[in-house]
VMD Tcl script that builds the backbone (N, CA, C; Angstrom):
set m [mol new atoms 252]
animate dup $m
set s [atomselect $m all]
$s set {name element resname resid chain x y z} {
  {N N UNK 1 A 0.765 -1.059 0.016}
  {CA C UNK 1 A -0.145 0.034 -0.053}
  {C C UNK 1 A 1.001 1.072 -0.068}
  {N N UNK 2 A 0.431 2.217 -0.707}
  {CA C UNK 2 A 1.327 3.341 -0.796}
  {C C UNK 2 A 1.263 4.132 0.415}
  {N N UNK 3 A 2.365 5.122 0.739}
  {CA C UNK 3 A 2.303 5.981 1.734}
  {C C UNK 3 A 1.848 7.222 1.277}
  {N N UNK 4 A 0.712 7.946 2.120}
  {CA C UNK 4 A 0.414 9.276 1.645}
  {C C UNK 4 A 0.647 10.438 2.594}
  {N N UNK 5 A 0.438 11.505 2.495}
  {CA C UNK 5 A 0.667 12.520 3.013}
  {C C UNK 5 A 0.154 12.312 4.384}
  {N N UNK 6 A -0.983 11.843 4.448}
  {CA C UNK 6 A -1.824 11.623 5.639}
  {C C UNK 6 A -1.119 10.712 6.891}
  {N N UNK 7 A -0.223 9.762 6.067}
  {CA C UNK 7 A 0.477 8.738 6.914}
  {C C UNK 7 A 1.679 9.427 7.425}
  {N N UNK 8 A 2.189 10.274 6.593}
  {CA C UNK 8 A 3.351 11.080 7.228}
  {C C UNK 8 A 3.051 11.929 8.282}
  {N N UNK 9 A 1.848 12.543 8.319}
  {CA C UNK 9 A 1.346 13.481 9.051}
  {C C UNK 9 A 0.990 12.714 10.339}
  {N N UNK 10 A 0.245 11.534 10.281}
  {CA C UNK 10 A 0.195 10.947 11.748}
  {C C UNK 10 A 1.262 10.439 12.299}
  {N N UNK 11 A 2.330 9.917 11.608}
  {CA C UNK 11 A 3.451 9.561 12.268}
  {C C UNK 11 A 4.284 10.814 12.790}
  {N N UNK 12 A 4.233 11.881 12.517}
  {CA C UNK 12 A 4.943 12.866 12.817}
  {C C UNK 12 A 3.975 13.843 13.928}
  {N N UNK 13 A 2.611 13.395 14.025}
  {CA C UNK 13 A 1.696 14.346 14.927}
  {C C UNK 13 A 1.673 15.458 14.329}
  {N N UNK 14 A 1.748 15.835 13.199}
  {CA C UNK 14 A 1.696 17.176 12.641}
  {C C UNK 14 A 0.305 17.095 11.695}
  {N N UNK 15 A -0.116 18.231 11.432}
  {CA C UNK 15 A -1.170 18.325 10.467}
  {C C UNK 15 A -0.913 17.906 8.618}
  {N N UNK 16 A -2.021 17.594 8.128}
  {CA C UNK 16 A -1.593 17.143 6.917}
  {C C UNK 16 A -1.193 18.444 5.918}
  {N N UNK 17 A -1.652 19.653 6.426}
  {CA C UNK 17 A -1.168 20.983 5.728}
  {C C UNK 17 A 0.217 21.254 5.959}
  {N N UNK 18 A 0.742 21.031 7.216}
  {CA C UNK 18 A 1.895 21.347 7.535}
  {C C UNK 18 A 2.730 20.267 6.791}
  {N N UNK 19 A 2.516 19.105 6.828}
  {CA C UNK 19 A 3.451 18.040 5.931}
  {C C UNK 19 A 3.310 18.272 4.490}
  {N N UNK 20 A 2.094 18.781 4.141}
  {CA C UNK 20 A 2.050 19.356 2.507}
  {C C UNK 20 A 2.960 20.311 2.280}
  {N N UNK 21 A 2.906 21.278 3.054}
  {CA C UNK 21 A 3.846 22.482 2.809}
  {C C UNK 21 A 5.192 22.279 2.814}
  {N N UNK 22 A 5.885 21.352 3.590}
  {CA C UNK 22 A 6.929 21.133 3.736}
  {C C UNK 22 A 7.641 20.253 2.549}
  {N N UNK 23 A 6.615 19.080 2.274}
  {CA C UNK 23 A 7.005 18.240 1.054}
  {C C UNK 23 A 6.783 18.817 -0.159}
  {N N UNK 24 A 6.155 19.905 -0.391}
  {CA C UNK 24 A 5.990 20.840 -1.534}
  {C C UNK 24 A 6.980 21.935 -1.555}
  {N N UNK 25 A 7.849 22.188 -0.541}
  {CA C UNK 25 A 8.652 23.254 -0.729}
  {C C UNK 25 A 7.949 24.627 -1.065}
  {N N UNK 26 A 6.774 24.789 -0.157}
  {CA C UNK 26 A 6.020 25.877 -0.236}
  {C C UNK 26 A 6.611 26.905 0.930}
  {N N UNK 27 A 6.493 28.319 0.633}
  {CA C UNK 27 A 6.816 29.329 1.718}
  {C C UNK 27 A 6.044 29.189 2.976}
  {N N UNK 28 A 6.732 29.136 4.011}
  {CA C UNK 28 A 5.759 28.860 5.207}
  {C C UNK 28 A 6.709 29.239 6.478}
  {N N UNK 29 A 6.020 29.389 7.695}
  {CA C UNK 29 A 6.618 29.636 8.862}
  {C C UNK 29 A 6.614 28.384 9.556}
  {N N UNK 30 A 7.636 27.465 9.274}
  {CA C UNK 30 A 7.559 26.072 9.936}
  {C C UNK 30 A 8.940 25.945 10.290}
  {N N UNK 31 A 9.446 25.814 11.605}
  {CA C UNK 31 A 10.597 25.434 12.154}
  {C C UNK 31 A 11.367 24.656 11.589}
  {N N UNK 32 A 12.927 24.785 11.319}
  {CA C UNK 32 A 13.562 23.785 10.582}
  {C C UNK 32 A 13.581 22.540 11.376}
  {N N UNK 33 A 13.223 22.519 12.615}
  {CA C UNK 33 A 13.189 21.124 13.530}
  {C C UNK 33 A 12.095 20.444 12.977}
  {N N UNK 34 A 11.100 21.151 12.746}
  {CA C UNK 34 A 9.697 20.467 12.084}
  {C C UNK 34 A 9.981 19.922 10.842}
  {N N UNK 35 A 10.467 20.992 10.037}
  {CA C UNK 35 A 10.819 20.396 8.589}
  {C C UNK 35 A 11.717 19.122 8.454}
  {N N UNK 36 A 12.747 19.171 9.209}
  {CA C UNK 36 A 13.556 18.003 9.141}
  {C C UNK 36 A 12.966 16.537 9.678}
  {N N UNK 37 A 11.909 16.794 10.808}
  {CA C UNK 37 A 11.140 15.767 11.309}
  {C C UNK 37 A 10.224 15.090 10.252}
  {N N UNK 38 A 9.494 16.115 9.453}
  {CA C UNK 38 A 8.812 15.709 8.270}
  {C C UNK 38 A 9.525 14.875 7.129}
  {N N UNK 39 A 10.722 15.650 6.950}
  {CA C UNK 39 A 11.582 14.946 5.749}
  {C C UNK 39 A 12.104 13.602 6.160}
  {N N UNK 40 A 12.594 13.482 7.409}
  {CA C UNK 40 A 13.016 12.373 7.725}
  {C C UNK 40 A 12.105 11.250 7.834}
  {N N UNK 41 A 10.688 11.577 8.046}
  {CA C UNK 41 A 9.658 10.648 8.297}
  {C C UNK 41 A 9.298 10.168 6.975}
  {N N UNK 42 A 9.234 11.107 5.945}
  {CA C UNK 42 A 9.029 10.563 4.771}
  {C C UNK 42 A 9.839 9.833 3.957}
  {N N UNK 43 A 11.177 10.243 4.413}
  {CA C UNK 43 A 12.180 9.349 3.636}
  {C C UNK 43 A 12.288 7.787 4.267}
  {N N UNK 44 A 12.150 7.693 5.544}
  {CA C UNK 44 A 11.935 6.543 6.382}
  {C C UNK 44 A 10.441 5.628 6.031}
  {N N UNK 45 A 9.471 6.365 5.565}
  {CA C UNK 45 A 8.453 5.613 5.098}
  {C C UNK 45 A 8.414 5.411 3.669}
  {N N UNK 46 A 9.358 5.859 3.028}
  {CA C UNK 46 A 9.418 5.760 1.485}
  {C C UNK 46 A 8.396 6.425 0.823}
  {N N UNK 47 A 8.124 7.625 1.307}
  {CA C UNK 47 A 6.838 8.434 0.754}
  {C C UNK 47 A 7.412 8.897 -0.783}
  {N N UNK 48 A 6.573 8.893 -1.812}
  {CA C UNK 48 A 6.666 9.334 -3.184}
  {C C UNK 48 A 5.315 9.962 -3.468}
  {N N UNK 49 A 5.338 11.116 -4.080}
  {CA C UNK 49 A 3.974 11.784 -4.353}
  {C C UNK 49 A 3.229 10.894 -5.561}
  {N N UNK 50 A 2.049 10.792 -5.469}
  {CA C UNK 50 A 1.212 10.150 -6.393}
  {C C UNK 50 A 1.180 10.976 -7.565}
  {N N UNK 51 A 1.886 10.899 -8.794}
  {CA C UNK 51 A 1.903 11.624 -9.941}
  {C C UNK 51 A 0.590 11.731 -10.444}
  {N N UNK 52 A -0.358 10.941 -10.554}
  {CA C UNK 52 A -1.576 11.230 -10.997}
  {C C UNK 52 A -2.502 12.268 -10.296}
  {N N UNK 53 A -2.128 12.275 -8.906}
  {CA C UNK 53 A -2.880 13.334 -8.204}
  {C C UNK 53 A -2.171 14.529 -8.307}
  {N N UNK 54 A -0.923 14.692 -8.193}
  {CA C UNK 54 A -0.187 15.949 -8.515}
  {C C UNK 54 A -0.580 16.548 -9.931}
  {N N UNK 55 A -0.720 15.723 -10.987}
  {CA C UNK 55 A -1.202 16.125 -12.351}
  {C C UNK 55 A -2.505 16.792 -12.306}
  {N N UNK 56 A -3.520 16.282 -11.436}
  {CA C UNK 56 A -4.988 16.635 -11.290}
  {C C UNK 56 A -4.843 17.908 -10.931}
  {N N UNK 57 A -3.952 18.267 -9.766}
  {CA C UNK 57 A -4.051 19.321 -8.983}
  {C C UNK 57 A -3.334 20.765 -9.892}
  {N N UNK 58 A -2.344 20.231 -10.430}
  {CA C UNK 58 A -1.477 21.222 -11.168}
  {C C UNK 58 A -2.023 21.403 -12.594}
  {N N UNK 59 A -2.871 20.497 -12.931}
  {CA C UNK 59 A -3.604 20.522 -14.261}
  {C C UNK 59 A -2.440 20.487 -15.666}
  {N N UNK 60 A -1.523 19.677 -15.209}
  {CA C UNK 60 A -0.448 19.357 -16.050}
  {C C UNK 60 A 0.157 18.084 -15.797}
  {N N UNK 61 A 0.490 17.137 -16.742}
  {CA C UNK 61 A 1.042 15.733 -16.430}
  {C C UNK 61 A 2.441 15.550 -17.058}
  {N N UNK 62 A 2.805 16.371 -17.976}
  {CA C UNK 62 A 4.167 16.141 -18.633}
  {C C UNK 62 A 4.203 14.772 -19.303}
  {N N UNK 63 A 2.932 14.365 -19.834}
  {CA C UNK 63 A 2.744 13.337 -20.449}
  {C C UNK 63 A 2.348 13.308 -22.072}
  {N N UNK 64 A 3.005 12.655 -22.985}
  {CA C UNK 64 A 2.475 12.881 -24.221}
  {C C UNK 64 A 1.755 11.583 -24.919}
  {N N UNK 65 A 1.014 11.684 -25.848}
  {CA C UNK 65 A 0.572 10.601 -26.494}
  {C C UNK 65 A 1.091 10.407 -27.996}
  {N N UNK 66 A 1.093 9.054 -28.332}
  {CA C UNK 66 A 1.414 8.779 -29.583}
  {C C UNK 66 A 0.491 7.978 -30.399}
  {N N UNK 67 A -0.066 8.361 -31.420}
  {CA C UNK 67 A -0.922 7.455 -32.125}
  {C C UNK 67 A -0.177 7.238 -33.489}
  {N N UNK 68 A -0.426 5.776 -33.824}
  {CA C UNK 68 A 0.288 5.317 -35.023}
  {C C UNK 68 A -0.408 4.375 -35.543}
  {N N UNK 69 A -0.596 4.445 -36.856}
  {CA C UNK 69 A -1.475 3.552 -37.588}
  {C C UNK 69 A -1.204 2.053 -37.452}
  {N N UNK 70 A 0.200 1.609 -37.359}
  {CA C UNK 70 A 0.355 0.391 -37.290}
  {C C UNK 70 A 1.526 -0.238 -36.729}
  {N N UNK 71 A 1.629 -0.821 -35.579}
  {CA C UNK 71 A 2.750 -0.893 -34.793}
  {C C UNK 71 A 3.719 -1.931 -35.437}
  {N N UNK 72 A 3.276 -2.773 -36.324}
  {CA C UNK 72 A 3.911 -3.785 -36.878}
  {C C UNK 72 A 4.731 -3.349 -38.145}
  {N N UNK 73 A 4.370 -2.257 -38.419}
  {CA C UNK 73 A 5.290 -1.362 -39.743}
  {C C UNK 73 A 6.409 -1.010 -38.837}
  {N N UNK 74 A 7.835 -1.315 -39.408}
  {CA C UNK 74 A 8.958 -1.070 -38.682}
  {C C UNK 74 A 9.019 0.355 -38.483}
  {N N UNK 75 A 8.770 1.214 -39.754}
  {CA C UNK 75 A 9.075 2.406 -39.476}
  {C C UNK 75 A 8.271 3.280 -38.228}
  {N N UNK 76 A 7.078 2.900 -38.134}
  {CA C UNK 76 A 6.420 3.253 -36.850}
  {C C UNK 76 A 7.051 2.856 -35.522}
  {N N UNK 77 A 7.319 1.463 -35.725}
  {CA C UNK 77 A 7.833 0.958 -34.464}
  {C C UNK 77 A 9.022 1.308 -34.006}
  {N N UNK 78 A 9.985 1.848 -34.945}
  {CA C UNK 78 A 11.112 2.622 -34.529}
  {C C UNK 78 A 10.850 3.839 -33.963}
  {N N UNK 79 A 10.106 4.567 -34.466}
  {CA C UNK 79 A 9.624 5.892 -34.142}
  {C C UNK 79 A 9.148 5.893 -32.457}
  {N N UNK 80 A 8.352 4.799 -32.201}
  {CA C UNK 80 A 7.669 4.764 -31.017}
  {C C UNK 80 A 8.887 4.482 -29.932}
  {N N UNK 81 A 9.718 3.430 -30.544}
  {CA C UNK 81 A 10.861 2.949 -29.732}
  {C C UNK 81 A 11.992 4.233 -29.279}
  {N N UNK 82 A 12.198 5.181 -30.191}
  {CA C UNK 82 A 12.961 6.320 -30.168}
  {C C UNK 82 A 12.566 7.154 -29.225}
  {N N UNK 83 A 11.169 7.483 -28.939}
  {CA C UNK 83 A 10.420 8.285 -28.158}
  {C C UNK 83 A 10.476 7.827 -26.711}
  {N N UNK 84 A 10.686 6.592 -26.190}
  {CA C UNK 84 A 10.547 6.242 -24.954}
  {C C UNK 84 A 11.459 6.979 -23.974}
}
mol reanalyze $m
mol bondsrecalc $m
mol representation Tube
mol addrep $m
């Protein structure tokens, strides 16, 4: 099961908002001690942001689509392979 911001907040005893501000590097008035506590807990729990959720919030995914007529055609297969 994936570790969420809520899990990190629960482990540190801080609010979800505080954890979110620290992990997203937003300007805030949070002490260095608290920042370190959050960052250490996130690293210990192997927290990684959910890229789908980040894309929904930012309205940007950095994903491109490729539509090709026939993947068995070597020309198109090589183009697809080169784009990965």
